[in-house]
C-alpha positions as CSV (number, residue, x, y, z in Angstrom):
1,A,75.2,81.7,87.8
2,N,73.9,84.8,86.1
3,Y,76.0,87.8,85.2
4,E,75.2,89.8,88.4
5,E,76.2,86.9,90.6
6,S,79.4,86.3,88.7
7,K,80.3,90.0,88.7
8,E,79.9,90.1,92.5
9,K,82.1,87.0,93.0
10,V,84.8,88.5,90.7
11,R,84.7,91.8,92.5
12,E,85.1,90.0,95.9
13,K,88.1,88.0,94.7
14,L,89.8,91.1,93.3
15,F,89.1,93.0,96.5
16,D,90.4,90.1,98.7
17,Q,93.6,90.1,96.7
18,K,94.1,93.8,96.6
19,Y,93.2,94.7,100.1
20,P,96.0,92.9,102.1
21,S,98.7,94.5,100.0
22,A,97.1,98.0,100.3
23,Y,96.8,97.4,104.1
24,N,100.4,96.3,104.3
25,T,101.6,99.3,102.4
26,W,99.6,101.6,104.8
27,I,101.0,99.9,107.9
28,Q,104.5,100.2,106.5
29,E,104.0,103.9,105.9
30,K,102.7,104.4,109.4
31,L,105.6,102.5,110.9
32,E,108.1,104.6,109.0
33,E,106.3,107.7,110.1
34,Y,106.4,106.5,113.7
35,D,110.2,105.7,113.4
36,V,110.9,109.1,112.1
37,K,109.1,110.8,115.0
38,K,110.8,108.5,117.5
39,F,114.2,109.3,116.0
40,L,113.5,113.1,116.1
41,N,112.5,112.9,119.7
42,I,115.7,111.3,120.9
């Protein structure tokens, strides 16, 4: 594989590893935000 192909594969692997944790963090923040709103409405 040439450099460009290798670079693309590496980028995809890094993205695949980073994305789920970033997504989970975002979901967690949204859930906490929602819980706070729910709590304040009671």
